[in-house]
Each structure stands twice: as structure tokens, then as C-alpha cells.
KOLGU-467825 format. One line per field, with one value per residue (C-alpha): residue number from 1; x, y, z. Coordinates in steps of 0.2 Angstrom, whole numbers, plus 2048, in hexadecimal, padded with zeros to 3 digits. Example, Ala and Ser with C-alpha at 12.3 -4.5 7.8 and 13.67 -1.06 7.14 Angstrom:
REM residues 2
nr = (1|2)
x = (83E|844)
y = (7EA|7FB)
z = (827|824)
***
This chain:
REM residues 310
nr = (1|2|3|4|5|6|7|8|9|10|11|12|13|14|15|16|17|18|19|20|21|22|23|24|25|26|27|28|29|30|31|32|33|34|35|36|37|38|39|40|41|42|43|44|45|46|47|48|49|50|51|52|53|54|55|56|57|58|59|60|61|62|63|64|65|66|67|68|69|70|71|72|73|74|75|76|77|78|79|80|81|82|83|84|85|86|87|88|89|90|91|92|93|94|95|96|97|98|99|100|101|102|103|104|105|106|107|108|109|110|111|112|113|114|115|116|117|118|119|120|121|122|123|124|125|126|127|128|129|130|131|132|133|134|135|136|137|138|139|140|141|142|143|144|145|146|147|148|149|150|151|152|153|154|155|156|157|158|159|160|161|162|163|164|165|166|167|168|169|170|171|172|173|174|175|176|177|178|179|180|181|182|183|184|185|186|187|188|189|190|191|192|193|194|195|196|197|198|199|200|201|202|203|204|205|206|207|208|209|210|211|212|213|214|215|216|217|218|219|220|221|222|223|224|225|226|227|228|229|230|231|232|233|234|235|236|237|238|239|240|241|242|243|244|245|246|247|248|249|250|251|252|253|254|255|256|257|258|259|260|261|262|263|264|265|266|267|268|269|270|271|272|273|274|275|276|277|278|279|280|281|282|283|284|285|286|287|288|289|290|291|292|293|294|295|296|297|298|299|300|301|302|303|304|305|306|307|308|309|310)
x = (5C1|5B3|5A2|592|580|571|55E|55D|553|543|541|557|553|565|562|556|560|56F|563|55A|56A|573|563|565|576|575|564|561|551|54B|53E|546|543|546|534|530|53D|538|524|52A|533|524|515|518|50C|512|512|51E|52C|532|543|54F|563|571|583|58F|5A0|5A8|595|592|584|58C|57F|56C|560|54F|54B|53A|52C|521|512|506|508|500|50E|518|52C|530|53C|543|555|559|56B|573|584|589|593|5A3|5A3|5A4|5AE|5B1|5A5|594|58C|591|58B|57A|578|57C|571|565|563|568|557|54C|550|54C|53A|536|53D|541|544|54D|54B|557|558|56A|56E|573|586|594|59B|589|584|595|592|57F|586|594|586|57C|570|56B|563|552|547|54C|545|548|549|542|547|53D|543|534|53B|543|53B|52C|51B|50D|4FF|4F1|4E3|4D0|4C9|4BD|4AA|4A7|4B8|4BB|4CE|4CF|4DB|4DF|4DB|4C7|4C6|4CF|4BF|4BE|4CE|4C5|4C4|4D7|4DA|4CF|4D6|4EA|4E7|4E0|4EF|4FB|4F5|4F9|50A|517|523|52E|521|50F|504|4F3|4EB|4DF|4E1|4DA|4E1|4F2|4F2|4EB|4F7|507|501|4F4|4FC|50F|518|51B|50B|504|4F0|4F0|4FC|4F4|4E9|4DB|4D0|4BF|4B2|49F|4A3|4B1|4C2|4C8|4DC|4E8|4F9|500|50E|51B|523|532|52B|53D|547|53A|538|52B|529|51D|517|50C|501|4F3|4E1|4D3|4D3|4C2|4C8|4D9|4DC|4D5|4E4|4DC|4ED|4F7|4EB|4EB|4FE|4FE|4F6|4FE|50F|509|501|513|51C|510|514|527|52E|53B|53F|534|539|52F|533|52F|531|53C|52E|521|521|510|516|527|51E|512|521|52D|51E|51F|531|539|549|552|55E|560|55E|55D|55C|554|55D|557|55D|558|55B|55E)
y = (8D4|8E1|8DF|8EB|8E8|8ED|8E8|8D8|8DC|8D0|8D0|8CB|8B7|8B6|8C0|8B6|8A7|8AC|8B3|8A1|898|8A2|8A0|88C|88C|894|88F|87C|879|887|886|892|892|8A3|8A4|8A4|8B1|8BF|8BA|8C0|8D0|8D5|8CF|8D7|8E4|8F7|8F8|8EC|8F6|8E6|8E6|8D7|8DA|8D3|8D2|8D1|8CD|8CE|8CC|8BC|8BF|8B7|8C0|8C3|8CC|8CF|8DF|8E8|8EC|8E1|8EA|8DE|8E1|8EB|8F2|900|901|8EF|8EC|8DA|8D8|8C4|8C4|8B4|8B3|8A3|89A|899|8AC|8B1|8BE|8C9|8D5|8D2|8CF|8E0|8EA|8E0|8E4|8F6|8FA|8F2|8FB|90C|907|903|911|91D|911|914|905|906|8F5|8E8|8D4|8CA|8B6|8AF|89E|897|896|89F|8AA|8AD|8B2|8BD|8C5|8CC|8D2|8DC|8E4|8E6|8DC|8D3|8BF|8BC|8AE|8A0|891|881|878|869|85B|84B|83E|83C|82F|823|828|823|82D|829|81E|828|82C|829|83E|83C|83E|84F|852|853|855|860|86B|87C|878|875|888|88D|898|8A1|8A0|8A9|89D|898|8A9|8AC|89A|8A1|8B1|8AB|89D|8AA|8B8|8AA|8A4|8A7|8B4|8C5|8CE|8CB|8CB|8CF|8CA|8D7|8DA|8C9|8CF|8D2|8BF|8BA|8C0|8BD|8AD|8A3|8A8|8A5|895|88C|889|878|879|867|864|86E|869|86D|867|86A|86B|86C|876|883|880|87D|878|879|873|87D|876|87C|871|878|868|868|864|858|862|865|874|876|88A|88A|87F|883|882|88D|893|88A|878|878|867|85B|856|85D|866|857|84F|85A|85A|848|845|854|84A|839|840|84A|83B|834|83E|83D|849|843|84F|85B|86A|875|882|885|892|888|88E|886|873|86D|86E|869|85A|856|857|84C|840|843|83E|850|853|862|868|87A|886|899|8A6|8B8|8C8|8D7|8EC|8FA|90A|91B)
z = (210|211|21B|216|21C|210|20F|206|1F5|1F2|1E0|1E0|1E3|1E8|1F5|1FC|1F8|203|211|213|210|21F|22A|225|22A|23A|240|238|243|23A|22B|21D|20B|1FF|1FB|210|210|202|20A|21E|213|208|212|221|22D|227|23B|23C|232|22F|225|21F|220|219|21A|20C|20B|1FC|1F2|1FC|20A|21C|226|226|235|235|23E|244|251|25B|253|258|26D|277|27B|270|26D|26D|25F|25B|251|24D|246|23F|235|22C|238|22C|22C|23E|246|236|23C|234|242|24A|23D|23B|24D|249|23B|243|254|24C|241|24F|258|249|24A|25C|265|276|27A|26F|26F|266|266|268|268|27A|275|27D|26F|26B|27D|27F|26E|275|286|27C|272|284|285|293|292|296|292|287|27B|275|262|261|254|251|243|23A|22F|23D|24C|253|256|262|25A|252|25C|258|25E|26B|26A|262|25D|24B|242|233|22A|226|215|219|21F|20D|209|21B|227|233|23F|240|241|252|258|254|25B|26C|26F|26B|278|282|27D|28C|284|288|27B|27C|26A|266|254|250|23F|233|224|22A|230|21F|215|222|22B|21F|20F|215|209|216|21D|218|219|217|226|230|23D|243|253|251|261|25D|24C|253|250|264|25F|252|24B|23F|233|228|21B|210|204|1F9|20A|212|220|22B|23B|246|245|252|25E|269|272|274|287|286|282|28B|294|289|27F|26F|26A|26B|263|254|254|252|244|23B|23E|236|229|227|228|21C|210|211|21D|226|234|23F|247|255|263|274|283|291|29D|292|29D|296|281|286|28D|27E|272|27E|27C|268|269|265|26D|272|264|269|274|272|27D|27C|280|282|282|288|27E|284)
***
């Protein structure tokens, strides 16, 4: 059977559906829909040089790759390629062909260092190492049974703190952009990120089809957003994902992020969502402790690998 690699065609619904299906099979703990696939491709920042590749075997999409540059990093020349193959279609050359095609593209865009996430399984790690990648940091995926689990009791906000939703900022989301930018800048990771382009953030993040404005919860102190927990939902599959949880530097250590996330999870369960997923860097002890308090359990681990070009 012949495997080919080509670019995803956003105008062809079968392409987005095939891409989303492979991602759901390979990463069942991440929320992906055909609409989110198309959005990620068509609304990425031009400087990201973002592409989505598919590996096709006799007309069937069996592998996917997200490829681009870390344009919001202060260090230039950093690229990413996240390759996933349908678990029933491995060892047929799709993964290697996707990696080779992605590397050639990124090298032409000026990338000098490439990052790739790999599930922490012997075969996957060996695949990355055979292609010249060395292991770096790791991150956990965590799952919470919203339907049958027990959430911590709802807490009343302390004096001076109010809980709002992202929908309250629909007319002017800039305060949430500023909060997200500050929290993201302090996230542990191999690639530093600096959000400076408000319009790009609106297009990519605020208008993302998975973002649930009613479940995204914001802790407000004296009128200023101080902490937040951003919620993604895939609606039809009744799954909830924590896209980002963070606190402004001046308000850390007061439990505000935990307060916001707890309120969001309770409302998600009341709305009929049955599973909740989140992810944490394995070195982010405080956030892992918070998620353990909620009842999350580790369901998988990924290891980031890096390769220097040239």
C-alpha cells in the first residue's frame, strides 16, 4: 500500500474529519473537532508559518502533523512538529514520511531547533531517537470523572473577590488577554512565549471554536481580573478540557486559580459534561497538587524531544 503526505485542505470537510479522528484515536485525552482543526489552520498567525499535514494510505487519512514556528517566542528559529499516527496504522512509514516532510519545510523557514511531543511509550521514544531527537522535559495528561467522581465543595469567594465568566468580557476581552499573557509568560516549558498581539490572540484564542465563554471562569479582585480557568468543550461528546489556568503575579498564593477552576468544573458537570481533561508539566508541582485535590488522575505522559538542525 502506498503512503503519501500532503497538506490538509480546510475547505474539504472529510480532511478535517479525518485529521480529527486520527488525533482522537492517538490522543483521546485532548479535545479535537473538525471545526477546531480548520480554525487552527486558517487563523494561525502568519509568522507561525503553520501547516497541517496528513499522511494518506490508499485514500484514508492515517497520520497527521502540526508544523510551524514559535513566532511568539523571544528566541527566533524554533520550530515544532507534532506527529501522530492512527494506532492501528503504525509501522507503515506514515510517521517517518510526515517527519521528513515537516523537517524539510521548517528548515526552509529558517528553523534551527525543532521540538516534538512524543507519548512516553518505548516505541514512540525509540521512533523519536531514531530520527535524531533527544528527550527534554515531560508533561502529564490528567483525567477527571465528572459524571461519577466527587468534586470539592463549592467555595464562596473571599471578601473583595468576585467570580465572573468570560462571557462578561465579550464586548472587550482585552483584560483577559493581558491576564493570559502574564500567566503564559511564567509557564514552565522549553519555549518561552510572549503574547503582544491582541488582534492575533482574539483570532486564535478568543474565537476558538472549543472555547466555552460561559464555563471559562475569572476571579476578579477590585474590578481587575486576577486569575482564570479557561474551558474548552467539544459539546456533542460531553467532554471538558482546561485550556489554561493562571494567576496574575500580584495575586498569587491566594488560591484564586483553584477557586475559579472549581466553579468552572461544577458548572460543567451541571451542564452535562462527563469527563474533564487537563495537562501539566511534570515539574509544575503546585498545579499538579491542585489537580490532585480536584480528583484528577494521570492518564498518560508525553516527553518533549528536541533536535538541532545543521
